[in-house]
C-alpha positions in Angstrom: 40.1 25.2 -23.8 36.7 26.2 -25.0 36.3 26.2 -28.8 34.1 29.0 -30.4 32.6 29.4 -33.8 33.5 33.0 -34.7 31.6 33.3 -37.9 30.1 31.4 -40.8 30.5 33.0 -44.2 29.2 32.0 -47.6 31.7 30.2 -49.7 32.6 30.5 -53.4 29.2 29.1 -54.5 25.7 28.7 -53.2 26.4 25.3 -51.6 29.6 26.1 -49.7 30.5 27.9 -46.4 33.7 28.8 -44.5 33.4 28.3 -40.8 35.9 30.3 -38.6 36.8 28.7 -35.3 38.8 30.0 -32.3 41.0 27.0 -31.2 43.6 26.9 -28.5 46.3 29.4 -29.6 44.9 30.0 -33.1 42.0 31.0 -35.4 41.3 28.7 -38.4 38.7 28.3 -41.1 37.4 25.2 -42.6 35.5 24.9 -45.9 32.2 23.0 -45.9 30.2 21.8 -49.0 26.6 20.7 -49.3 25.9 17.9 -51.9 22.6 16.5 -53.1 22.3 12.8 -52.5 19.6 10.3 -53.7 17.8 8.3 -51.1 15.6 6.0 -53.0 13.2 8.2 -55.0 13.9 11.2 -52.6 16.6 13.8 -52.5 18.6 14.6 -49.4 21.6 16.6 -48.5 25.0 15.8 -47.2 27.2 18.5 -45.6 30.9 17.7 -45.3 34.2 19.5 -44.7 37.7 19.1 -45.7 39.7 16.2 -44.2 41.7 18.7 -42.1 38.6 19.5 -40.1 37.9 15.9 -39.1 41.6 15.3 -38.4 41.8 18.4 -36.1 38.8 17.1 -34.1 39.3 13.4 -34.2 39.3 13.2 -30.4 36.6 15.9 -30.1 33.6 14.5 -31.9 31.3 16.6 -29.7 32.7 19.7 -31.4 32.3 18.3 -35.0 28.6 17.6 -34.1 28.0 21.1 -32.7 29.6 22.7 -35.7 27.5 20.7 -38.1 24.3 21.5 -36.1 25.2 25.2 -36.1 25.9 25.2 -39.9 22.6 23.4 -40.5 20.8 26.3 -38.6 22.6 28.9 -40.7 21.8 27.0 -44.0 18.1 27.0 -42.9 18.2 30.7 -42.4 18.0 30.8 -38.6 19.4 34.0 -37.1 22.6 33.3 -35.2 24.8 35.6 -33.0 28.5 34.8 -33.0 30.8 33.9 -31.3 29.2 30.6 -30.1 30.8 28.1 -27.8 30.8 24.5 -29.2 32.7 22.7 -26.5 36.0 21.9 -24.8 39.0 20.9 -26.9 40.7 17.8 -25.5 44.1 16.4 -26.2 44.0 12.7 -27.0 45.0 11.8 -23.4 42.4 14.2 -21.9 39.7 12.9 -24.3 40.3 9.4 -23.1 40.2 10.4 -19.5 36.9 12.4 -20.1 35.4 9.4 -21.9 36.3 7.1 -19.0 34.9 9.5 -16.5 31.6 9.8 -18.4 31.3 6.0 -18.7 31.9 5.6 -15.0 29.2 8.1 -14.2 26.7 6.2 -16.2 27.1 3.0 -14.1 
């Protein structure tokens, strides 16, 4: 099934957001937080979510990547129209079969 980002809302402070997703059979929200990190003498940013987000998509890394990319666009102030499709949700078995298929197509 296709997963969609339904909306991204500001969280309880300036460095947090709630991302609402339509998953197979349910709608869920995940909380994301931006933290400043030091990289040498420079400052960068890290955006992470609660563990439940990464557990939900452990076999669907393409979705985690797309959600992070979309959140980055929202943080930067880019206009975005929802809902937005972020990829197919695979069961562990289907994810393994899809990965095998992609690897075989690269040969």
